[in-house]
ZATI-138906 format. One record per residue: residue number from 0; x, y, z of N, C-alpha, C in turn. Coordinates in steps of 0.05 Angstrom, whole numbers, m for minus. Layout:
BEGIN
{node NUM, {X, Y, Z}, {X, Y, Z}, {X, Y, Z}} ...
This chain:
BEGIN
{node 0, {m293, m501, 447}, {m289, m473, 452}, {m284, m458, 426}} {node 1, {m299, m436, 422}, {m297, m422, 396}, {m274, m402, 397}} {node 2, {m256, m403, 377}, {m234, m384, 374}, {m238, m369, 348}} {node 3, {m239, m343, 351}, {m241, m326, 327}, {m214, m320, 316}} {node 4, {m211, m323, 290}, {m185, m317, 277}, {m189, m295, 257}} {node 5, {m175, m273, 262}, {m176, m250, 243}, {m148, m243, 234}} {node 6, {m145, m242, 209}, {m119, m234, 198}, {m119, m204, 191}} {node 7, {m105, m189, 207}, {m106, m160, 204}, {m81, m150, 188}} {node 8, {m86, m133, 169}, {m65, m122, 153}, {m54, m97, 166}} {node 9, {m29, m98, 175}, {m18, m74, 188}, {m9, m54, 167}} {node 10, {m2, m30, 176}, {7, m9, 158}, {33, m18, 144}} {node 11, {50, m32, 159}, {76, m41, 147}, {71, m62, 125}} {node 12, {53, m81, 130}, {47, m100, 109}, {35, m86, 85}} {node 13, {17, m67, 89}, {6, m52, 67}, {27, m38, 51}} {node 14, {47, m26, 64}, {69, m13, 50}, {86, m32, 34}} {node 15, {91, m56, 45}, {106, m76, 31}, {91, m85, 6}} {node 16, {65, m89, 9}, {49, m96, m14}, {50, m75, m36}} {node 17, {47, m50, m28}, {48, m28, m48}, {75, m27, m62}} {node 18, {97, m29, m47}, {123, m28, m59}, {129, m52, m77}} {node 19, {123, m76, m66}, {129, m100, m81}, {113, m103, m107}} {node 20, {87, m96, m105}, {70, m99, m129}, {80, m83, m152}} {node 21, {87, m57, m147}, {98, m41, m169}, {126, m49, m176}} {node 22, {142, m56, m155}, {170, m64, m160}, {172, m88, m177}} {node 23, {155, m107, m174}, {155, m131, m191}, {145, m126, m219}} {node 24, {124, m109, m221}, {111, m105, m247}, {124, m85, m265}} {node 25, {131, m62, m256}, {141, m41, m273}, {169, m47, m285}} {node 26, {189, m55, m269}, {214, m62, m281}, {213, m87, m299}} {node 27, {194, m105, m292}, {190, m129, m309}, {180, m120, m336}} {node 28, {161, m102, m337}, {150, m92, m362}, {172, m77, m378}} {node 29, {188, m61, m363}, {209, m46, m376}, {230, m64, m388}} {node 30, {239, m84, m373}, {259, m103, m383}, {248, m118, m407}} {node 31, {223, m126, m406}, {211, m141, m429}, {210, m123, m453}} {node 32, {202, m98, m449}, {200, m79, m472}, {228, m74, m484}} {node 33, {248, m70, m468}, {275, m66, m478}, {286, m91, m492}} {node 34, {279, m114, m481}, {288, m139, m493}, {277, m143, m521}} {node 35, {254, m131, m526}, {242, m132, m552}, {254, m112, m572}} {node 36, {270, m94, m561}, {282, m73, m578}, {312, m75, m582}} {node 37, {326, m85, m561}, {355, m87, m562}, {364, m115, m555}} {node 38, {389, m122, m564}, {399, m148, m559}, {418, m149, m534}} {node 39, {427, m126, m525}, {447, m125, m504}, {433, m125, m476}} {node 40, {441, m143, m459}, {431, m143, m432}, {441, m119, m416}} {node 41, {465, m109, m424}, {477, m86, m410}, {458, m62, m411}} {node 42, {446, m57, m434}, {428, m35, m437}, {403, m39, m419}} {node 43, {393, m64, m418}, {370, m70, m402}, {376, m66, m372}} {node 44, {400, m75, m364}, {408, m72, m336}, {411, m43, m329}} {node 45, {424, m27, m346}, {428, 1, m341}, {402, 16, m338}} {node 46, {384, 11, m357}, {358, 24, m356}, {341, 14, m333}} {node 47, {343, m12, m327}, {328, m24, m305}, {336, m13, m278}} {node 48, {363, m11, m274}, {372, 0, m249}, {364, 29, m245}} {node 49, {366, 45, m267}, {358, 73, m266}, {328, 75, m259}} {node 50, {312, 57, m271}, {283, 58, m265}, {278, 50, m236}} {node 51, {292, 30, m226}, {288, 21, m199}, {295, 43, m179}} {node 52, {317, 57, m184}, {325, 79, m167}, {304, 101, m167}} {node 53, {296, 109, m191}, {276, 130, m194}, {249, 122, m183}} {node 54, {242, 97, m188}, {216, 87, m179}, {214, 85, m149}} {node 55, {236, 75, m137}, {236, 72, m107}, {235, 99, m94}} {node 56, {249, 119, m105}, {248, 145, m93}, {220, 157, m96}} {node 57, {208, 155, m120}, {182, 165, m125}, {161, 152, m107}} {node 58, {162, 125, m105}, {143, 111, m89}, {147, 117, m59}} {node 59, {172, 118, m51}, {178, 125, m23}, {168, 153, m16}} {node 60, {172, 172, m34}, {163, 199, m30}, {132, 200, m28}} {node 61, {120, 184, m45}, {90, 183, m45}, {80, 172, m18}} {node 62, {94, 151, m8}, {87, 140, 18}, {91, 160, 41}} {node 63, {113, 176, 39}, {119, 196, 59}, {97, 217, 59}} {node 64, {90, 227, 36}, {70, 249, 34}, {43, 239, 43}} {node 65, {36, 214, 37}, {11, 203, 46}, {10, 201, 76}} {node 66, {32, 191, 88}, {33, 189, 117}, {33, 216, 130}} {node 67, {47, 236, 118}, {47, 263, 129}, {20, 276, 127}} {node 68, {6, 271, 105}, {m21, 282, 102}, {m40, 270, 123}} {node 69, {m38, 244, 128}, {m55, 231, 148}, {m50, 244, 175}} {node 70, {m25, 248, 182}, {m18, 259, 208}, {m28, 288, 210}} {node 71, {m24, 304, 189}, {m33, 332, 190}, {m63, 333, 192}} {node 72, {m77, 315, 178}, {m106, 315, 179}, {m116, 308, 207}} {node 73, {m103, 288, 219}, {m111, 279, 246}, {m106, 302, 266}} {node 74, {m83, 315, 265}, {m77, 337, 284}, {m96, 361, 280}} {node 75, {m103, 366, 255}, {m122, 388, 249}, {m149, 382, 262}} {node 76, {m159, 357, 258}, {m185, 349, 269}, {m184, 348, 300}} {node 77, {m161, 340, 311}, {m157, 339, 340}, {m160, 367, 352}} {node 78, {m147, 386, 339}, {m149, 414, 349}, {m178, 424, 348}} {node 79, {m192, 416, 326}, {m219, 425, 322}, {m237, 413, 344}} {node 80, {m233, 387, 350}, {m249, 374, 371}, {m245, 387, 398}} {node 81, {m220, 392, 405}, {m214, 405, 431}, {m228, 432, 432}} {node 82, {m227, 447, 410}, {m240, 473, 409}, {m270, 470, 413}} {node 83, {m282, 450, 401}, {m311, 446, 402}, {m321, 438, 430}} {node 84, {m306, 421, 444}, {m314, 413, 471}, {m312, 436, 490}} {node 85, {m296, 456, 483}, {m294, 480, 500}, {m316, 499, 493}} {node 86, {m322, 503, 467}, {m341, 523, 459}, {m370, 514, 459}} {node 87, {m374, 490, 450}, {m402, 479, 447}, {m404, 452, 460}} {node 88, {m399, 449, 486}, {m400, 423, 499}, {m427, 408, 497}} {node 89, {m449, 424, 498}, {m475, 411, 496}, {m479, 397, 469}} {node 90, {m469, 410, 448}, {m471, 399, 421}, {m454, 373, 419}} {node 91, {m430, 374, 431}, {m413, 351, 430}, {m425, 328, 446}} {node 92, {m438, 334, 469}, {m452, 313, 484}, {m474, 300, 467}} {node 93, {m488, 316, 452}, {m509, 306, 434}, {m497, 286, 414}} {node 94, {m473, 293, 404}, {m461, 275, 385}, {m452, 249, 398}} {node 95, {m443, 250, 423}, {m437, 226, 438}, {m462, 209, 441}} {node 96, {m484, 221, 448}, {m509, 207, 452}, {m519, 194, 426}} {node 97, {m514, 208, 404}, {m523, 197, 378}, {m508, 171, 371}} {node 98, {m482, 171, 379}, {m466, 147, 374}, {m478, 123, 389}} {node 99, {m484, 127, 415}, {m494, 105, 431}, {m523, 99, 425}} {node 100, {m538, 118, 414}, {m565, 113, 405}, {m566, 93, 383}} {node 101, {m545, 94, 366}, {m543, 75, 344}, {m539, 46, 354}} {node 102, {m528, 43, 379}, {m525, 17, 391}, {m550, 8, 406}} {node 103, {m570, 24, 406}, {m595, 17, 419}, {m596, 22, 449}} {node 104, {m578, 39, 459}, {m579, 45, 488}, {m602, 64, 494}} {node 105, {m613, 62, 518}, {m635, 79, 526}, {m625, 108, 529}} {node 106, {m644, 127, 528}, {m637, 155, 530}, {m624, 162, 557}} {node 107, {m633, 148, 579}, {m621, 154, 605}, {m592, 145, 606}} {node 108, {m586, 122, 594}, {m559, 113, 592}, {m542, 131, 575}} {node 109, {m553, 140, 553}, {m539, 159, 536}, {m531, 184, 551}} {node 110, {m550, 195, 566}, {m544, 219, 582}, {m522, 213, 603}} {node 111, {m524, 190, 616}, {m505, 183, 637}, {m477, 181, 625}} {node 112, {m475, 167, 603}, {m448, 163, 590}, {m437, 190, 581}} {node 113, {m454, 206, 568}, {m444, 232, 559}, {m434, 250, 582}} {node 114, {m449, 250, 604}, {m441, 266, 627}, {m415, 256, 639}} {node 115, {m412, 229, 641}, {m387, 218, 652}, {m363, 224, 633}} {node 116, {m368, 221, 607}, {m346, 226, 588}, {m337, 255, 589}} {node 117, {m356, 273, 593}, {m349, 302, 593}, {m331, 310, 616}} {node 118, {m328, 292, 636}, {m310, 298, 659}, {m281, 296, 652}} {node 119, {m274, 282, 631}, {m246, 279, 622}, {m245, 287, 593}} {node 120, {m235, 311, 588}, {m235, 322, 561}, {m217, 306, 542}} {node 121, {m195, 296, 551}, {m177, 280, 534}, {m191, 255, 524}} {node 122, {m204, 240, 542}, {m218, 216, 534}, {m243, 223, 517}} {node 123, {m255, 245, 524}, {m278, 254, 508}, {m270, 260, 479}} {node 124, {m249, 275, 476}, {m239, 281, 449}, {m230, 256, 434}} {node 125, {m216, 238, 449}, {m208, 213, 436}, {m231, 197, 426}} {node 126, {m253, 196, 442}, {m277, 182, 434}, {m289, 194, 409}} {node 127, {m290, 221, 408}, {m301, 235, 385}, {m284, 230, 360}} {node 128, {m258, 229, 363}, {m240, 225, 340}, {m245, 197, 329}} {node 129, {m248, 177, 347}, {m251, 150, 338}, {m278, 143, 327}} {node 130, {m299, 152, 341}, {m326, 142, 334}, {m343, 162, 319}} {node 131, {m336, 188, 321}, {m351, 207, 304}, {m337, 210, 277}} {node 132, {m310, 213, 278}, {m295, 218, 254}, {m282, 193, 242}} {node 133, {m280, 172, 258}, {m267, 147, 248}, {m237, 150, 244}} {node 134, {m224, 166, 261}, {m196, 171, 258}, {m180, 159, 281}} {node 135, {m159, 144, 274}, {m141, 134, 294}, {m115, 150, 294}} {node 136, {m103, 153, 318}, {m79, 169, 320}, {m56, 156, 304}} {node 137, {m44, 170, 285}, {m22, 158, 270}, {2, 152, 288}} {node 138, {17, 131, 282}, {41, 124, 297}, {62, 145, 293}} {node 139, {79, 149, 313}, {101, 168, 310}, {120, 159, 288}} {node 140, {129, 179, 272}, {148, 174, 250}, {136, 155, 229}} {node 141, {109, 153, 228}, {96, 135, 209}, {104, 142, 180}} {node 142, {104, 168, 174}, {110, 177, 146}, {138, 168, 137}} {node 143, {158, 171, 155}, {185, 163, 148}, {188, 133, 145}} {node 144, {176, 118, 163}, {177, 89, 161}, {163, 79, 136}} {node 145, {140, 92, 129}, {126, 84, 105}, {143, 88, 80}} {node 146, {156, 111, 79}, {173, 118, 56}, {196, 97, 53}} {node 147, {209, 90, 75}, {231, 71, 74}, {221, 43, 67}} {node 148, {199, 34, 79}, {188, 8, 73}, {180, 5, 44}} {node 149, {165, 25, 34}, {156, 24, 6}, {180, 24, m13}} {node 150, {199, 42, m8}, {222, 45, m25}, {238, 19, m26}} {node 151, {244, 8, m3}, {260, m17, m2}, {245, m40, m15}} {node 152, {219, m42, m10}, {203, m63, m23}, {203, m61, m53}} {node 153, {203, m36, m63}, {204, m32, m92}, {230, m41, m103}} {node 154, {252, m35, m89}, {279, m44, m98}, {280, m74, m99}} {node 155, {272, m87, m77}, {272, m117, m76}, {256, m128, m99}} {node 156, {232, m118, m102}, {215, m128, m124}, {227, m123, m151}} {node 157, {239, m100, m155}, {251, m93, m181}, {275, m109, m189}} {node 158, {291, m117, m169}, {315, m133, m175}, {308, m160, m186}} {node 159, {285, m171, m177}, {278, m199, m185}, {276, m202, m216}} {node 160, {260, m186, m230}, {258, m190, m259}, {284, m182, m274}} {node 161, {300, m166, m261}, {325, m156, m273}, {348, m175, m270}} {node 162, {346, m193, m250}, {369, m210, m242}, {381, m227, m264}} {node 163, {365, m240, m282}, {377, m256, m303}, {394, m240, m322}} {node 164, {389, m214, m325}, {404, m198, m344}, {432, m192, m334}} {node 165, {437, m196, m308}, {464, m193, m297}, {482, m216, m306}} {node 166, {471, m239, m313}, {487, m263, m318}, {485, m272, m348}} {node 167, {465, m263, m362}, {462, m272, m390}, {464, m247, m408}} {node 168, {483, m249, m428}, {488, m225, m445}, {466, m220, m465}} {node 169, {454, m242, m475}, {433, m238, m495}, {407, m231, m481}} {node 170, {396, m208, m487}, {372, m198, m473}, {348, m216, m477}} {node 171, {345, m227, m501}, {321, m243, m507}, {322, m269, m490}} {node 172, {347, m281, m489}, {350, m305, m473}, {345, m299, m443}} {node 173, {356, m276, m434}, {352, m268, m406}, {322, m263, m400}} {node 174, {308, m253, m420}, {279, m248, m416}, {264, m274, m410}} {node 175, {272, m296, m423}, {258, m321, m417}, {261, m329, m388}} {node 176, {285, m327, m378}, {289, m333, m349}, {275, m313, m331}} {node 177, {275, m287, m340}, {262, m266, m324}, {232, m272, m322}} {node 178, {220, m281, m344}, {192, m287, m345}, {186, m309, m325}} {node 179, {201, m331, m325}, {197, m353, m307}, {200, m345, m278}} {node 180, {221, m332, m272}, {227, m324, m244}, {205, m304, m234}} {node 181, {199, m284, m251}, {181, m263, m242}, {153, m273, m239}} {node 182, {143, m290, m257}, {116, m300, m255}, {113, m318, m230}} {node 183, {134, m333, m224}, {133, m349, m199}, {131, m330, m175}} {node 184, {148, m310, m175}, {148, m291, m152}, {121, m275, m151}} {node 185, {110, m268, m174}, {84, m255, m174}, {63, m273, m162}} {node 186, {64, m298, m169}, {44, m317, m158}, {47, m319, m128}} {node 187, {71, m322, m118}, {76, m324, m89}, {68, m299, m75}} {node 188, {76, m276, m87}, {69, m250, m76}, {38, m246, m75}} {node 189, {25, m253, m98}, {m4, m250, m99}, {m18, m268, m80}} {node 190, {m7, m292, m75}, {m19, m311, m57}, {m19, m299, m29}} {node 191, {4, m290, m19}, {6, m280, 8}, {m8, m253, 11}} {node 192, {m8, m237, m10}, {m23, m212, m10}, {m53, m218, m6}} {node 193, {m63, m237, m20}, {m92, m245, m18}, {m98, m256, 10}} {node 194, {m79, m272, 21}, {m83, m283, 48}, {m85, m260, 68}} {node 195, {m68, m241, 66}, {m67, m219, 85}, {m92, m202, 83}} {node 196, {m102, m198, 59}, {m126, m181, 55}, {m152, m197, 57}} {node 197, {m150, m223, 62}, {m174, m239, 66}, {m188, m247, 40}} {node 198, {m173, m247, 18}, {m185, m255, m8}, {m178, m284, m14}} {node 199, {m192, m296, m33}, {m184, m324, m41}, {m156, m324, m51}} {node 200, {m137, m338, m39}, {m109, m336, m46}, {m101, m344, m74}} {node 201, {m112, m366, m83}, {m104, m376, m110}, {m114, m357, m132}} {node 202, {m140, m350, m131}, {m150, m332, m151}, {m137, m305, m150}} {node 203, {m131, m296, m125}, {m117, m270, m122}, {m89, m271, m134}} {node 204, {m75, m294, m130}, {m48, m297, m141}, {m49, m298, m171}} {node 205, {m69, m312, m182}, {m71, m313, m212}, {m76, m286, m224}} {node 206, {m93, m269, m210}, {m98, m242, m220}, {m72, m226, m222}} {node 207, {m56, m228, m201}, {m30, m213, m200}, {m12, m223, m223}} {node 208, {m11, m249, m227}, {5, m260, m249}, {m4, m250, m276}} {node 209, {m30, m251, m280}, {m41, m242, m306}, {m35, m213, m311}} {node 210, {m38, m196, m291}, {m33, m168, m294}, {m4, m163, m302}} {node 211, {14, m176, m287}, {43, m173, m292}, {50, m184, m320}} {node 212, {39, m206, m328}, {45, m218, m354}, {34, m200, m377}} {node 213, {10, m190, m373}, {m1, m172, m394}, {16, m147, m397}} {node 214, {25, m135, m375}, {41, m111, m376}, {67, m116, m391}} {node 215, {80, m138, m384}, {105, m145, m397}, {101, m151, m427}} {node 216, {80, m167, m433}, {75, m174, m461}, {69, m149, m478}} {node 217, {53, m131, m467}, {46, m106, m482}, {71, m90, m487}} {node 218, {89, m87, m467}, {114, m72, m470}, {132, m85, m491}} {node 219, {133, m111, m490}, {151, m126, m509}, {141, m122, m538}} {node 220, {116, m126, m543}, {106, m125, m571}, {105, m96, m581}} {node 221, {100, m77, m564}, {101, m49, m572}, {129, m42, m581}} {node 222, {149, m50, m564}, {177, m45, m571}, {184, m58, m598}} {node 223, {175, m82, m602}, {180, m96, m627}, {168, m81, m651}} {node 224, {144, m71, m648}, {132, m56, m670}, {146, m30, m675}} {node 225, {154, m16, m654}, {167, 10, m657}, {194, 7, m671}} {node 226, {209, m14, m664}, {235, m19, m675}, {234, m34, m702}} {node 227, {210, m42, m710}, {208, m56, m735}, {216, m85, m734}} {node 228, {218, m96, m710}, {225, m125, m707}, {201, m143, m706}} {node 229, {177, m131, m704}, {153, m146, m701}, {144, m160, m726}} 
């Protein structure tokens, strides 16, 4: 017996990926850059926490605005579709028939389906939203949940590269531990991110690790050059 397996990425998983990817990478690069410029872990921790707070708010706000924009766009198109089925029903029926024509249905079946669908305006409009415009109704409070999920994911991701600096006073020594911990977490995160999105997990994980490592290395060496330590 054949069983189809599809791994679908929900909106929540997408938000976690967005928050975690930036949360792991940006504070990691910042901590690495500061470690190349100062010796005190206290400074790195202070700047890192400030960045995590600012970054989580900015990312969360971005998620909220994106969710609000999607909802506003959907509602705007919904009103337009209701208006069109009232004003130009024949044209809307033609659009329904065009959708089913693409599936190879006969013209008689197209006419029958369009006539039946026109009897229920709510279902008619829902069909047009889904198959003509490709829009799904956003979940209630989607924008708020997206903002919270992205913001919290950013905080969790950001604490990981910063954690060694809480326990080790020398920033350069703390950086070595931060590199080890963060690269492992980037690999694990990249692996599961690739699994969720249907990509090859190992190569996807390695790409995430390389991007994070390059960002941190660039920040470190630039800081070294600017401070004259390079």
